[in-house]
C-alpha positions as CSV (number, residue, x, y, z in Angstrom):
1,M,151.6,91.1,-92.8
2,A,148.5,93.0,-91.7
3,T,149.3,96.4,-90.4
4,A,149.3,97.0,-86.7
5,N,146.1,99.1,-86.8
6,A,144.2,96.6,-88.9
7,G,145.2,93.8,-86.6
8,Q,144.3,95.8,-83.5
9,Q,140.9,96.8,-84.8
10,K,139.9,93.2,-85.1
11,M,141.6,91.7,-82.1
12,G,138.6,91.9,-79.8
13,P,136.3,89.5,-81.6
14,V,139.2,87.4,-82.8
15,I,140.6,86.9,-79.3
16,F,137.1,86.2,-77.9
17,S,136.4,83.6,-80.5
18,S,139.7,81.8,-80.2
19,T,139.7,81.8,-76.4
20,L,136.0,80.8,-76.1
21,G,136.5,78.0,-78.5
22,T,139.5,76.5,-76.7
23,A,137.7,76.9,-73.4
24,I,134.8,74.9,-74.6
25,E,137.0,72.2,-76.1
26,W,139.1,71.9,-73.0
27,Y,136.0,71.9,-70.8
28,D,134.9,68.8,-72.6
29,F,138.4,67.3,-72.5
30,F,139.0,67.9,-68.7
31,L,135.5,66.8,-67.8
32,Y,136.4,63.4,-69.2
33,G,139.6,63.4,-67.2
34,T,137.8,64.2,-64.0
35,M,135.2,61.5,-64.6
36,A,138.0,59.0,-65.5
37,T,139.2,59.1,-61.9
38,L,135.9,59.6,-60.1
39,V,133.1,57.8,-62.0
40,F,134.2,55.7,-65.0
41,P,135.9,52.9,-63.0
42,K,132.6,52.2,-61.3
43,V,130.2,52.8,-64.3
44,F,132.2,51.3,-67.2
45,F,134.7,49.0,-65.5
46,P,132.9,47.7,-62.4
47,K,134.3,44.1,-62.6
48,S,137.8,45.3,-61.8
49,D,139.3,46.2,-58.4
50,V,139.8,49.9,-57.6
51,F,143.4,50.1,-58.9
52,V,142.8,48.2,-62.1
53,G,139.5,50.0,-62.7
54,T,141.3,53.4,-62.4
55,L,144.0,52.3,-64.7
56,L,141.5,51.1,-67.3
57,A,139.6,54.4,-67.1
58,L,142.9,56.3,-67.4
59,F,143.8,54.3,-70.5
60,T,140.6,55.5,-72.2
61,F,141.8,58.9,-71.2
62,L,145.1,58.1,-73.0
63,V,143.2,57.3,-76.2
64,G,142.3,60.9,-76.5
65,F,146.0,61.9,-76.5
66,I,146.9,59.2,-79.0
67,A,144.3,60.7,-81.3
68,R,145.5,64.3,-81.0
69,P,148.4,64.1,-83.4
70,F,146.1,62.6,-86.0
71,G,143.6,65.4,-85.3
72,G,146.4,67.9,-85.8
73,A,147.4,66.3,-89.1
74,L,143.8,66.0,-90.4
75,F,142.6,69.5,-89.4
76,G,146.0,71.0,-90.0
77,H,145.7,69.9,-93.6
78,L,142.2,71.4,-93.9
79,G,143.2,74.6,-92.1
80,D,146.0,75.2,-94.6
81,R,143.8,74.3,-97.6
82,I,140.4,75.7,-96.9
83,G,141.1,78.2,-94.1
84,R,141.3,78.6,-90.3
85,K,137.7,79.6,-89.8
86,S,135.9,76.7,-91.5
87,T,138.3,74.2,-89.9
88,L,137.7,75.6,-86.4
89,I,133.9,75.2,-86.8
90,A,134.4,71.5,-87.7
91,T,136.7,70.8,-84.7
92,L,134.1,72.4,-82.3
93,M,131.3,70.3,-83.8
94,L,133.2,67.1,-83.5
95,M,134.2,67.7,-79.9
96,G,130.7,68.8,-78.9
97,I,128.8,65.9,-80.5
98,A,131.2,63.3,-78.9
99,T,130.9,64.9,-75.5
100,F,127.1,65.0,-75.6
101,I,126.8,61.3,-76.6
102,I,129.0,60.4,-73.6
103,G,126.4,62.0,-71.5
104,I,123.7,59.7,-72.8
105,L,125.8,56.5,-73.1
106,P,124.5,53.5,-71.0
107,G,127.0,52.0,-68.6
108,Y,128.4,48.5,-68.2
109,A,125.3,47.3,-66.3
110,T,123.2,47.9,-69.4
111,W,125.5,47.4,-72.4
112,G,128.3,45.4,-70.9
113,V,131.7,45.6,-72.7
114,A,130.1,47.5,-75.6
115,A,129.6,50.5,-73.4
116,A,133.4,50.7,-72.6
117,L,134.2,50.3,-76.3
118,I,131.9,53.1,-77.4
119,L,133.3,55.3,-74.6
120,T,136.7,54.7,-76.0
121,L,135.6,55.6,-79.5
122,L,134.0,58.8,-78.3
123,R,137.2,59.7,-76.5
124,L,139.0,59.1,-79.7
125,C,136.7,61.7,-81.4
126,Q,137.4,64.1,-78.6
127,G,141.1,63.7,-79.1
128,L,140.7,64.4,-82.9
129,G,138.8,67.6,-82.1
130,V,141.2,68.9,-79.6
131,G,144.1,68.0,-81.9
132,G,142.8,70.3,-84.6
133,E,141.5,73.0,-82.3
134,W,144.7,74.3,-80.8
135,G,146.5,75.2,-84.0
136,G,143.6,77.1,-85.5
137,S,142.7,79.0,-82.4
138,V,146.4,80.1,-81.9
139,L,146.7,81.1,-85.5
140,L,143.6,83.3,-85.3
141,A,145.4,85.4,-82.6
142,L,148.9,85.1,-84.0
143,E,148.1,86.0,-87.6
144,Y,146.0,89.0,-86.7
145,G,148.4,90.3,-84.0
146,H,151.4,92.6,-84.5
147,K,154.8,90.9,-84.1
148,S,155.8,93.1,-81.2
149,N,153.0,91.6,-79.1
150,R,152.8,88.1,-80.7
151,G,153.5,86.2,-77.5
152,F,150.8,88.2,-75.6
153,W,148.1,87.7,-78.2
154,A,148.9,84.0,-78.9
155,S,148.7,83.4,-75.1
156,W,145.0,84.2,-75.0
157,P,143.8,81.0,-76.6
158,Q,146.0,79.2,-74.1
159,M,143.7,80.6,-71.4
160,G,141.1,78.2,-72.7
161,V,142.8,75.5,-70.7
162,P,142.4,77.1,-67.2
163,I,138.9,78.3,-68.2
164,G,137.9,74.9,-69.3
165,L,139.4,73.4,-66.2
166,I,137.5,75.9,-64.0
167,L,134.2,75.2,-65.7
168,S,134.5,71.5,-65.5
169,T,135.7,71.5,-61.9
170,V,133.0,74.0,-60.7
171,I,130.2,72.2,-62.6
172,V,131.2,68.8,-61.3
173,S,131.4,70.1,-57.8
174,I,128.0,71.7,-58.0
175,V,126.4,68.6,-59.6
176,T,128.1,66.4,-57.0
177,A,126.6,68.4,-54.2
178,A,123.2,68.7,-55.8
179,T,122.8,65.0,-56.7
180,G,124.4,63.4,-53.7
181,S,124.3,59.6,-53.8
182,N,122.7,59.8,-57.2
183,F,125.9,61.3,-58.7
184,L,127.2,57.8,-59.7
185,V,123.8,56.8,-61.0
186,W,122.8,59.7,-63.3
187,G,124.2,62.9,-61.9
188,W,127.6,62.6,-63.6
189,R,125.8,62.8,-67.0
190,I,124.7,66.4,-66.5
191,P,128.0,68.1,-67.1
192,F,128.4,66.3,-70.4
193,L,124.9,67.3,-71.5
194,L,125.5,70.9,-70.6
195,S,128.3,71.0,-73.2
196,A,125.6,71.3,-75.9
197,I,124.8,74.9,-74.7
198,L,128.5,75.8,-74.7
199,I,128.9,74.5,-78.2
200,A,125.9,76.5,-79.5
201,V,127.5,79.7,-78.1
202,G,130.8,78.8,-79.6
203,L,129.4,78.2,-83.0
204,Y,127.5,81.5,-82.9
205,V,130.7,83.4,-82.3
206,R,132.9,81.5,-84.8
207,L,130.5,81.9,-87.6
208,R,130.9,85.7,-87.3
209,I,134.7,86.0,-87.5
210,L,136.7,86.6,-90.7
211,E,139.6,84.6,-92.1
212,T,143.0,85.7,-90.9
213,P,144.6,88.4,-93.1
214,L,147.7,86.2,-93.7
215,F,145.9,83.2,-94.9
216,A,143.4,85.3,-96.9
217,A,146.4,86.7,-98.7
218,V,147.5,83.1,-99.5
219,K,144.1,82.3,-100.8
220,N,143.9,85.4,-102.9
221,Q,147.3,84.6,-104.5
222,K,146.2,81.0,-104.9
223,R,149.4,80.0,-103.1
224,E,147.8,77.2,-100.9
225,A,150.1,74.2,-100.4
226,S,148.7,71.1,-102.1
227,A,150.1,68.9,-99.3
228,P,150.7,71.1,-96.3
229,I,151.9,68.3,-94.0
230,I,154.5,67.2,-96.5
231,D,155.4,70.8,-97.0
232,A,155.9,71.3,-93.2
233,F,158.0,68.2,-92.8
234,R,160.0,69.0,-96.0
235,H,161.1,72.4,-94.7
236,S,160.7,72.1,-90.9
237,T,161.1,68.6,-89.6
238,P,163.6,69.6,-86.9
239,E,161.3,72.4,-85.7
240,I,158.4,70.0,-85.5
241,L,160.3,67.5,-83.4
242,L,162.0,70.1,-81.2
243,S,158.6,71.8,-80.6
244,A,157.2,68.5,-79.5
245,G,160.1,68.0,-77.1
246,A,159.6,71.5,-75.7
247,R,156.1,70.5,-74.6
248,F,157.2,67.7,-72.2
249,V,158.0,70.1,-69.4
250,E,154.5,71.7,-69.7
251,Q,152.1,68.9,-70.7
252,A,153.0,66.0,-68.5
253,P,153.3,68.1,-65.3
254,F,150.0,69.7,-66.1
255,Y,148.2,66.4,-66.0
256,L,150.0,65.5,-62.8
257,F,148.9,68.8,-61.3
258,T,145.2,68.4,-62.4
259,V,144.4,64.6,-62.8
260,F,147.0,62.6,-60.8
261,V,146.8,65.0,-57.8
262,I,143.1,64.1,-57.3
263,T,144.0,60.4,-56.7
264,Y,147.1,61.3,-54.8
265,G,145.5,63.8,-52.5
266,V,142.4,61.8,-51.7
267,E,143.9,58.3,-51.5
268,K,147.4,58.9,-50.2
269,I,147.2,62.0,-48.1
270,S,143.5,61.7,-47.1
271,M,142.6,65.1,-48.2
272,S,138.9,65.7,-49.0
273,R,138.0,65.6,-52.7
274,A,136.4,69.0,-52.3
275,L,139.7,70.5,-51.0
276,V,141.7,69.1,-53.9
277,L,139.2,70.3,-56.5
278,N,138.9,73.7,-54.9
279,S,142.7,74.1,-54.8
280,I,142.9,73.2,-58.5
281,T,140.2,75.7,-59.3
282,I,141.9,78.5,-57.4
283,G,145.2,77.7,-59.2
284,A,143.4,77.8,-62.6
285,V,141.7,81.1,-61.7
286,V,145.1,82.8,-60.9
287,E,146.6,81.2,-64.0
288,L,144.1,83.2,-66.1
289,F,146.2,86.2,-65.2
290,T,149.7,84.7,-65.3
291,I,149.4,83.1,-68.7
292,P,149.0,86.4,-70.6
293,L,151.5,88.0,-68.3
294,F,154.1,85.5,-69.1
295,G,153.2,85.6,-72.8
296,Y,153.7,89.4,-72.6
297,L,157.1,89.1,-70.8
298,S,158.3,86.6,-73.4
299,D,157.8,89.4,-76.0
300,R,160.1,91.6,-73.9
301,V,162.7,89.0,-72.8
302,G,162.7,86.6,-75.6
303,R,160.7,83.4,-75.8
304,R,163.6,81.0,-75.9
305,I,165.4,82.2,-72.8
306,W,162.1,82.6,-70.9
307,Y,161.1,79.0,-71.7
308,L,164.6,77.6,-70.7
309,I,164.2,79.3,-67.3
310,G,160.8,77.8,-67.0
311,A,162.2,74.3,-67.6
312,V,164.8,74.8,-64.9
313,L,162.2,76.1,-62.4
314,M,160.0,73.0,-63.1
315,A,162.9,70.7,-62.3
316,I,163.6,72.6,-59.1
317,F,159.9,72.4,-58.1
318,A,159.6,68.6,-58.5
319,F,160.6,67.6,-55.0
320,P,159.1,70.6,-53.0
321,Y,155.8,70.0,-54.7
322,F,155.4,66.6,-53.0
323,L,157.1,67.7,-49.8
324,L,154.5,70.5,-49.3
325,M,151.6,68.2,-50.0
326,N,153.0,65.4,-47.8
327,T,153.0,67.6,-44.7
328,G,149.3,66.9,-44.3
329,S,148.7,70.6,-43.8
330,V,145.6,71.9,-45.7
331,V,147.3,75.2,-46.3
332,L,150.6,73.8,-47.6
333,F,148.8,71.2,-49.7
334,S,146.6,73.9,-51.3
335,L,149.7,76.2,-51.8
336,A,151.5,73.4,-53.7
337,V,148.6,72.8,-56.0
338,I,147.9,76.5,-56.7
339,L,151.6,77.4,-57.3
340,S,152.0,74.3,-59.6
341,L,149.5,75.8,-62.0
342,C,149.7,79.6,-61.8
343,V,153.5,79.8,-61.7
344,F,155.3,76.7,-62.9
345,H,152.9,75.6,-65.6
346,A,151.9,79.1,-66.7
347,W,155.6,80.1,-67.0
348,V,156.1,77.9,-70.0
349,Y,152.5,77.7,-71.2
350,G,152.0,81.4,-71.7
351,P,154.7,81.9,-74.4
352,Q,154.4,78.3,-75.8
353,A,151.9,79.0,-78.5
354,A,154.0,81.7,-80.2
355,L,157.2,79.8,-79.6
356,I,155.8,76.9,-81.7
357,A,153.6,78.6,-84.3
358,E,156.1,81.3,-85.4
359,R,158.5,78.6,-86.8
360,F,156.3,77.9,-89.8
361,G,155.4,79.7,-93.0
362,T,151.7,80.7,-93.6
363,R,151.1,78.0,-96.2
364,S,151.8,75.2,-93.8
365,R,151.6,76.9,-90.4
366,Y,148.4,75.1,-89.3
367,S,149.9,71.7,-90.1
368,G,153.4,72.4,-88.7
369,A,152.3,74.1,-85.5
370,S,149.6,71.4,-84.8
371,L,152.0,68.6,-85.4
372,G,154.7,70.2,-83.2
373,Y,152.2,70.7,-80.5
374,Q,150.3,67.5,-80.7
375,L,153.0,65.0,-81.3
376,A,154.0,65.3,-77.6
377,A,150.4,64.5,-76.5
378,P,150.6,60.6,-76.3
379,F,153.9,60.6,-74.6
380,A,153.8,63.6,-72.3
381,G,150.1,63.9,-71.8
382,G,147.9,60.8,-71.6
383,L,150.8,58.7,-70.2
384,A,151.7,61.1,-67.4
385,P,149.0,60.2,-64.9
386,I,149.3,56.5,-65.8
387,I,153.1,56.5,-65.3
388,A,152.7,58.5,-62.0
389,V,150.1,56.0,-60.7
390,L,152.4,53.1,-61.6
391,L,155.4,54.7,-60.0
392,L,153.5,55.6,-56.9
393,N,152.1,52.1,-56.4
394,G,155.4,50.4,-57.2
395,K,153.9,48.4,-60.1
396,T,156.8,49.1,-62.5
397,S,160.1,50.8,-62.9
398,L,161.4,53.8,-64.8
399,T,163.4,51.6,-67.1
400,A,160.3,49.5,-67.9
401,L,158.6,52.7,-69.0
402,G,161.1,53.4,-71.7
403,L,163.5,55.5,-69.7
404,N,166.4,53.2,-70.3
405,G,169.6,53.6,-68.3
406,V,167.9,55.6,-65.6
407,T,168.5,54.3,-62.1
408,I,166.9,55.9,-59.0
409,G,167.9,55.3,-55.4
410,F,164.4,55.6,-54.0
411,G,163.0,52.7,-56.1
412,T,159.4,52.6,-57.2
413,G,156.3,52.8,-55.0
414,S,157.2,56.3,-53.8
415,W,156.5,59.9,-54.6
416,Q,160.2,60.5,-55.1
417,A,160.0,58.4,-58.3
418,V,157.3,60.7,-59.6
419,S,159.5,63.7,-58.8
420,I,162.4,62.3,-60.7
421,Y,160.0,61.6,-63.6
422,M,159.2,65.4,-63.6
423,I,162.8,66.3,-63.6
424,I,163.5,64.0,-66.6
425,L,160.6,65.7,-68.5
426,A,162.2,69.1,-67.7
427,V,165.6,68.0,-69.0
428,I,164.0,66.8,-72.3
429,S,162.4,70.2,-72.9
430,F,165.4,72.2,-71.9
431,L,167.6,70.3,-74.4
432,S,164.8,70.7,-77.1
433,V,164.5,74.4,-76.7
434,L,168.3,74.8,-76.8
435,G,168.0,73.5,-80.4
436,L,165.4,76.1,-81.4
437,K,166.3,79.6,-82.8
438,E,165.0,82.8,-81.2
439,L,162.2,84.1,-83.4
440,T,160.5,86.5,-81.0
441,H,160.8,89.5,-83.3
442,A,160.8,87.7,-86.6
443,D,158.5,88.7,-89.5
444,I,156.1,85.7,-90.0
445,S,154.3,87.1,-93.0
446,S,156.1,84.9,-95.6
447,T,154.0,82.2,-97.1
448,E,156.9,79.8,-97.1
449,A,158.9,78.0,-94.4
450,Y,161.8,79.8,-92.7
451,T,165.4,79.3,-92.2
452,V,167.5,81.5,-90.0
453,T,170.2,83.3,-91.9
454,G,172.4,84.4,-89.0
455,A,172.8,83.0,-85.5
456,D,173.5,86.5,-84.2
457,E,170.5,88.0,-85.9
458,P,167.6,85.7,-84.9
459,A,165.0,88.0,-86.5
460,V,166.4,87.8,-90.0
461,L,164.7,85.1,-92.0
462,A,164.8,83.8,-95.5
463,A,161.9,82.1,-97.3
464,T,162.6,78.6,-98.8
465,D,160.8,77.2,-101.7
């Protein structure tokens, strides 16, 4: 592994590059999510009623999540074969081009059904880009940083999520105010077109960073895996699946806290759209500080126990979250939204990158970490706001959504059903993390996959061939 001094000397530009890249990617991704609830039902699905139109738009949102595991596999393979840097440039370009084209895509009135189909295809490209982005950005920070601060450094790319959320929310708010009644006509396109500027800045920065010292050593020794994905599954299938399970408590609630809450706050509680968006923005701003804080604390306490506590806290918060919003009080509504992001989401999201990435050897770390992270996306990400809308409107049941054997006393068509959905997600993650070993202080410089040699000595690892 690189020495502490060597890692520290280069951490500035590395962290800036990884965080900026994820911020740009998530700006594009969240922008689509916002437009899926506010604009796309009217522009691309105008023949449907409001409820069906919203669901159709959210299903195109889901397509991006379905694509993310495939993006993780594709770019994970490239990242473990040709390097982290080159792969991250490719993911940024794919995401940027797709987002820009959405900004110039004619609506249903001009191209009919073809417009909706092309929109779905572009969303697919966005999902592929994001699927490959996370693993590379996290590995830039993780493979440069010293093991004593791995959780802290790996948490910085995670801040790309709130930064992207802030950028998309603020820009949409400004454009909405500036264009007024023209927002649905042409104003909504401006935020998508602005992504071209962000992509140019991101490329400028990424072209100037060096390959990580750990992967550079693999290249110099000509030890690259010929099939990194197969290598990752051969050595670390349980770790990949448990990592995916660990994400349920973070990913699904996040989209409830940022996408579903817009519909819920405006349509069910009659809060102004501006208030909901402003509350989300404030929560994301505070989360910029709590994500690295919780990443740092995981280095001190241990990532496994920290994450388990976070899963319990999320389950406890499930009912108070809605109770606070349902009071109709502007202050309490805003408090619920802000706390949901800066405390309950950040608690698990801060240490999550290191928790997942440190389970894999250098030769297949991009593939293994990306798959572990992205496999949860279709189930715990894109489906979350759709499931919540269905539960809230009483259109289905928990059993029909695949949660067989679950019976709730409140029935569907209620916010209580959504709260119970959140609790189930927390339980899934709690059980998954219980199955993971504590690797907070492990040496990850081996090129191979790892197996823990002693349950009482979690930092002692052995390479497997």
